[in-house]
PDB file of N, CA, C and O in Angstrom:
ATOM      1  N   MET A   1      91.102 150.377 107.781  1.00  0.00           N
ATOM      2  CA  MET A   1      92.540 150.230 107.665  1.00  0.00           C
ATOM      3  C   MET A   1      93.182 151.592 107.455  1.00  0.00           C
ATOM      4  O   MET A   1      92.518 152.546 107.050  1.00  0.00           O
ATOM      5  N   ILE A   2      94.461 151.676 107.728  1.00  0.00           N
ATOM      6  CA  ILE A   2      95.198 152.922 107.591  1.00  0.00           C
ATOM      7  C   ILE A   2      95.162 153.453 106.165  1.00  0.00           C
ATOM      8  O   ILE A   2      95.149 154.665 105.952  1.00  0.00           O
ATOM      9  N   GLU A   3      95.146 152.560 105.198  1.00  0.00           N
ATOM     10  CA  GLU A   3      95.124 152.985 103.796  1.00  0.00           C
ATOM     11  C   GLU A   3      93.819 153.692 103.439  1.00  0.00           C
ATOM     12  O   GLU A   3      93.777 154.465 102.482  1.00  0.00           O
ATOM     13  N   ASP A   4      92.756 153.438 104.197  1.00  0.00           N
ATOM     14  CA  ASP A   4      91.447 154.010 103.908  1.00  0.00           C
ATOM     15  C   ASP A   4      91.238 155.382 104.541  1.00  0.00           C
ATOM     16  O   ASP A   4      90.238 156.041 104.258  1.00  0.00           O
ATOM     17  N   ARG A   5      92.167 155.824 105.397  1.00  0.00           N
ATOM     18  CA  ARG A   5      92.038 157.116 106.072  1.00  0.00           C
ATOM     19  C   ARG A   5      92.368 158.250 105.118  1.00  0.00           C
ATOM     20  O   ARG A   5      93.142 158.089 104.175  1.00  0.00           O
ATOM     21  N   GLU A   6      91.756 159.413 105.386  1.00  0.00           N
ATOM     22  CA  GLU A   6      92.103 160.603 104.621  1.00  0.00           C
ATOM     23  C   GLU A   6      93.465 161.105 105.077  1.00  0.00           C
ATOM     24  O   GLU A   6      93.920 160.771 106.171  1.00  0.00           O
ATOM     25  N   ILE A   7      94.112 161.906 104.244  1.00  0.00           N
ATOM     26  CA  ILE A   7      95.433 162.447 104.563  1.00  0.00           C
ATOM     27  C   ILE A   7      95.306 163.432 105.718  1.00  0.00           C
ATOM     28  O   ILE A   7      94.377 164.239 105.768  1.00  0.00           O
ATOM     29  N   GLY A   8      96.263 163.348 106.653  1.00  0.00           N
ATOM     30  CA  GLY A   8      96.330 164.307 107.752  1.00  0.00           C
ATOM     31  C   GLY A   8      95.804 163.747 109.066  1.00  0.00           C
ATOM     32  O   GLY A   8      94.997 162.818 109.083  1.00  0.00           O
ATOM     33  N   GLY A   9      96.270 164.319 110.153  1.00  0.00           N
ATOM     34  CA  GLY A   9      95.765 163.973 111.472  1.00  0.00           C
ATOM     35  C   GLY A   9      96.498 162.866 112.200  1.00  0.00           C
ATOM     36  O   GLY A   9      96.372 162.759 113.420  1.00  0.00           O
ATOM     37  N   MET A  10      97.252 162.046 111.508  1.00  0.00           N
ATOM     38  CA  MET A  10      97.926 160.927 112.160  1.00  0.00           C
ATOM     39  C   MET A  10      99.091 161.391 113.036  1.00  0.00           C
ATOM     40  O   MET A  10      99.401 160.739 114.033  1.00  0.00           O
ATOM     41  N   GLY A  11      99.732 162.484 112.690  1.00  0.00           N
ATOM     42  CA  GLY A  11     100.854 162.983 113.477  1.00  0.00           C
ATOM     43  C   GLY A  11     100.448 163.304 114.898  1.00  0.00           C
ATOM     44  O   GLY A  11     101.151 162.943 115.842  1.00  0.00           O
ATOM     45  N   ILE A  12      99.329 163.975 115.060  1.00  0.00           N
ATOM     46  CA  ILE A  12      98.830 164.319 116.392  1.00  0.00           C
ATOM     47  C   ILE A  12      98.484 163.053 117.162  1.00  0.00           C
ATOM     48  O   ILE A  12      98.779 162.959 118.353  1.00  0.00           O
ATOM     49  N   LEU A  13      97.877 162.097 116.517  1.00  0.00           N
ATOM     50  CA  LEU A  13      97.533 160.834 117.174  1.00  0.00           C
ATOM     51  C   LEU A  13      98.791 160.118 117.661  1.00  0.00           C
ATOM     52  O   LEU A  13      98.825 159.618 118.786  1.00  0.00           O
ATOM     53  N   ILE A  14      99.810 160.068 116.833  1.00  0.00           N
ATOM     54  CA  ILE A  14     101.068 159.412 117.212  1.00  0.00           C
ATOM     55  C   ILE A  14     101.698 160.120 118.410  1.00  0.00           C
ATOM     56  O   ILE A  14     102.163 159.466 119.342  1.00  0.00           O
ATOM     57  N   VAL A  15     101.714 161.446 118.389  1.00  0.00           N
ATOM     58  CA  VAL A  15     102.283 162.203 119.506  1.00  0.00           C
ATOM     59  C   VAL A  15     101.506 161.925 120.784  1.00  0.00           C
ATOM     60  O   VAL A  15     102.108 161.668 121.826  1.00  0.00           O
ATOM     61  N   LYS A  16     100.184 161.972 120.723  1.00  0.00           N
ATOM     62  CA  LYS A  16      99.359 161.748 121.915  1.00  0.00           C
ATOM     63  C   LYS A  16      99.553 160.347 122.484  1.00  0.00           C
ATOM     64  O   LYS A  16      99.560 160.166 123.702  1.00  0.00           O
ATOM     65  N   LYS A  17      99.708 159.362 121.614  1.00  0.00           N
ATOM     66  CA  LYS A  17      99.862 157.978 122.067  1.00  0.00           C
ATOM     67  C   LYS A  17     101.252 157.681 122.617  1.00  0.00           C
ATOM     68  O   LYS A  17     101.403 156.800 123.464  1.00  0.00           O
ATOM     69  N   SER A  18     102.271 158.404 122.146  1.00  0.00           N
ATOM     70  CA  SER A  18     103.640 158.073 122.536  1.00  0.00           C
ATOM     71  C   SER A  18     104.208 158.969 123.648  1.00  0.00           C
ATOM     72  O   SER A  18     105.255 158.647 124.210  1.00  0.00           O
ATOM     73  N   MET A  19     103.554 160.062 123.970  1.00  0.00           N
ATOM     74  CA  MET A  19     104.041 160.969 125.009  1.00  0.00           C
ATOM     75  C   MET A  19     103.262 160.759 126.311  1.00  0.00           C
ATOM     76  O   MET A  19     102.142 160.249 126.305  1.00  0.00           O
ATOM     77  N   ASP A  20     103.878 161.164 127.422  1.00  0.00           N
ATOM     78  CA  ASP A  20     103.211 161.074 128.720  1.00  0.00           C
ATOM     79  C   ASP A  20     102.217 162.216 128.915  1.00  0.00           C
ATOM     80  O   ASP A  20     101.200 162.043 129.586  1.00  0.00           O
ATOM     81  N   ALA A  21     102.503 163.374 128.338  1.00  0.00           N
ATOM     82  CA  ALA A  21     101.610 164.523 128.457  1.00  0.00           C
ATOM     83  C   ALA A  21     101.728 165.385 127.208  1.00  0.00           C
ATOM     84  O   ALA A  21     102.823 165.593 126.686  1.00  0.00           O
ATOM     85  N   VAL A  22     100.599 165.878 126.740  1.00  0.00           N
ATOM     86  CA  VAL A  22     100.552 166.794 125.604  1.00  0.00           C
ATOM     87  C   VAL A  22      99.631 167.941 126.007  1.00  0.00           C
ATOM     88  O   VAL A  22      98.489 167.715 126.407  1.00  0.00           O
ATOM     89  N   ASP A  23     100.134 169.179 125.901  1.00  0.00           N
ATOM     90  CA  ASP A  23      99.346 170.340 126.285  1.00  0.00           C
ATOM     91  C   ASP A  23      99.458 171.399 125.200  1.00  0.00           C
ATOM     92  O   ASP A  23     100.541 171.657 124.676  1.00  0.00           O
ATOM     93  N   TYR A  24      98.328 172.006 124.869  1.00  0.00           N
ATOM     94  CA  TYR A  24      98.305 173.071 123.867  1.00  0.00           C
ATOM     95  C   TYR A  24      97.639 174.293 124.475  1.00  0.00           C
ATOM     96  O   TYR A  24      96.630 174.182 125.172  1.00  0.00           O
ATOM     97  N   GLU A  25      98.209 175.453 124.207  1.00  0.00           N
ATOM     98  CA  GLU A  25      97.557 176.695 124.603  1.00  0.00           C
ATOM     99  C   GLU A  25      97.883 177.794 123.597  1.00  0.00           C
ATOM    100  O   GLU A  25      98.915 177.762 122.927  1.00  0.00           O
ATOM    101  N   TYR A  26      96.999 178.744 123.508  1.00  0.00           N
ATOM    102  CA  TYR A  26      97.203 179.925 122.668  1.00  0.00           C
ATOM    103  C   TYR A  26      97.390 181.086 123.628  1.00  0.00           C
ATOM    104  O   TYR A  26      96.473 181.431 124.373  1.00  0.00           O
ATOM    105  N   LYS A  27      98.582 181.696 123.615  1.00  0.00           N
ATOM    106  CA  LYS A  27      98.898 182.729 124.590  1.00  0.00           C
ATOM    107  C   LYS A  27      99.671 183.857 123.911  1.00  0.00           C
ATOM    108  O   LYS A  27     100.637 183.615 123.187  1.00  0.00           O
ATOM    109  N   ASP A  28      99.242 185.066 124.151  1.00  0.00           N
ATOM    110  CA  ASP A  28      99.917 186.247 123.595  1.00  0.00           C
ATOM    111  C   ASP A  28     100.094 186.164 122.081  1.00  0.00           C
ATOM    112  O   ASP A  28     101.126 186.568 121.544  1.00  0.00           O
ATOM    113  N   GLY A  29      99.076 185.636 121.399  1.00  0.00           N
ATOM    114  CA  GLY A  29      99.120 185.547 119.941  1.00  0.00           C
ATOM    115  C   GLY A  29      99.993 184.436 119.399  1.00  0.00           C
ATOM    116  O   GLY A  29     100.319 184.417 118.213  1.00  0.00           O
ATOM    117  N   LYS A  30     100.378 183.500 120.277  1.00  0.00           N
ATOM    118  CA  LYS A  30     101.256 182.410 119.843  1.00  0.00           C
ATOM    119  C   LYS A  30     100.665 181.059 120.205  1.00  0.00           C
ATOM    120  O   LYS A  30     100.005 180.915 121.235  1.00  0.00           O
ATOM    121  N   ASN A  31     100.903 180.074 119.357  1.00  0.00           N
ATOM    122  CA  ASN A  31     100.533 178.692 119.645  1.00  0.00           C
ATOM    123  C   ASN A  31     101.667 178.052 120.435  1.00  0.00           C
ATOM    124  O   ASN A  31     102.825 178.104 120.022  1.00  0.00           O
ATOM    125  N   ILE A  32     101.330 177.450 121.573  1.00  0.00           N
ATOM    126  CA  ILE A  32     102.347 176.812 122.410  1.00  0.00           C
ATOM    127  C   ILE A  32     101.970 175.352 122.597  1.00  0.00           C
ATOM    128  O   ILE A  32     100.935 175.046 123.190  1.00  0.00           O
ATOM    129  N   LEU A  33     102.800 174.455 122.098  1.00  0.00           N
ATOM    130  CA  LEU A  33     102.599 173.017 122.245  1.00  0.00           C
ATOM    131  C   LEU A  33     103.697 172.483 123.147  1.00  0.00           C
ATOM    132  O   LEU A  33     104.880 172.628 122.839  1.00  0.00           O
ATOM    133  N   THR A  34     103.313 171.869 124.256  1.00  0.00           N
ATOM    134  CA  THR A  34     104.263 171.290 125.198  1.00  0.00           C
ATOM    135  C   THR A  34     104.043 169.793 125.226  1.00  0.00           C
ATOM    136  O   THR A  34     102.931 169.332 125.485  1.00  0.00           O
ATOM    137  N   ILE A  35     105.092 169.027 124.961  1.00  0.00           N
ATOM    138  CA  ILE A  35     105.007 167.576 125.034  1.00  0.00           C
ATOM    139  C   ILE A  35     106.040 167.086 126.038  1.00  0.00           C
ATOM    140  O   ILE A  35     107.155 167.605 126.103  1.00  0.00           O
ATOM    141  N   LYS A  36     105.654 166.074 126.827  1.00  0.00           N
ATOM    142  CA  LYS A  36     106.543 165.551 127.856  1.00  0.00           C
ATOM    143  C   LYS A  36     106.634 164.036 127.746  1.00  0.00           C
ATOM    144  O   LYS A  36     105.642 163.345 127.513  1.00  0.00           O
ATOM    145  N   LYS A  37     107.855 163.542 127.922  1.00  0.00           N
ATOM    146  CA  LYS A  37     108.108 162.110 127.911  1.00  0.00           C
ATOM    147  C   LYS A  37     109.132 161.814 129.003  1.00  0.00           C
ATOM    148  O   LYS A  37     110.181 162.453 129.070  1.00  0.00           O
ATOM    149  N   THR A  38     108.824 160.852 129.846  1.00  0.00           N
ATOM    150  CA  THR A  38     109.732 160.441 130.917  1.00  0.00           C
ATOM    151  C   THR A  38     110.473 159.189 130.468  1.00  0.00           C
ATOM    152  O   THR A  38     109.873 158.215 130.016  1.00  0.00           O
ATOM    153  N   PHE A  39     111.799 159.243 130.607  1.00  0.00           N
ATOM    154  CA  PHE A  39     112.638 158.112 130.249  1.00  0.00           C
ATOM    155  C   PHE A  39     113.237 157.508 131.511  1.00  0.00           C
ATOM    156  O   PHE A  39     113.701 158.236 132.389  1.00  0.00           O
ATOM    157  N   SER A  40     113.231 156.212 131.604  1.00  0.00           N
ATOM    158  CA  SER A  40     113.807 155.519 132.741  1.00  0.00           C
ATOM    159  C   SER A  40     115.261 155.192 132.460  1.00  0.00           C
ATOM    160  O   SER A  40     115.625 154.850 131.335  1.00  0.00           O
ATOM    161  N   THR A  41     116.097 155.301 133.498  1.00  0.00           N
ATOM    162  CA  THR A  41     117.507 154.941 133.334  1.00  0.00           C
ATOM    163  C   THR A  41     117.750 153.489 133.734  1.00  0.00           C
ATOM    164  O   THR A  41     118.867 152.989 133.611  1.00  0.00           O
ATOM    165  N   GLU A  42     116.700 152.809 134.216  1.00  0.00           N
ATOM    166  CA  GLU A  42     116.829 151.404 134.595  1.00  0.00           C
ATOM    167  C   GLU A  42     116.782 150.527 133.346  1.00  0.00           C
ATOM    168  O   GLU A  42     116.096 150.855 132.378  1.00  0.00           O
ATOM    169  N   HIS A  43     117.504 149.425 133.371  1.00  0.00           N
ATOM    170  CA  HIS A  43     117.509 148.505 132.228  1.00  0.00           C
ATOM    171  C   HIS A  43     116.827 147.221 132.571  1.00  0.00           C
ATOM    172  O   HIS A  43     116.736 146.327 131.730  1.00  0.00           O
TER     173      HIS A  43
END
């Protein structure tokens, strides 16, 4: 159960599950996290 998990790590899981694409890279001494989500305008 969720109550039995250790603290930390759930944020990344939520992002990965709710976004269409998640990409991480380390470039020029910087951490770059790119997340993408496509929204439909149809109802």
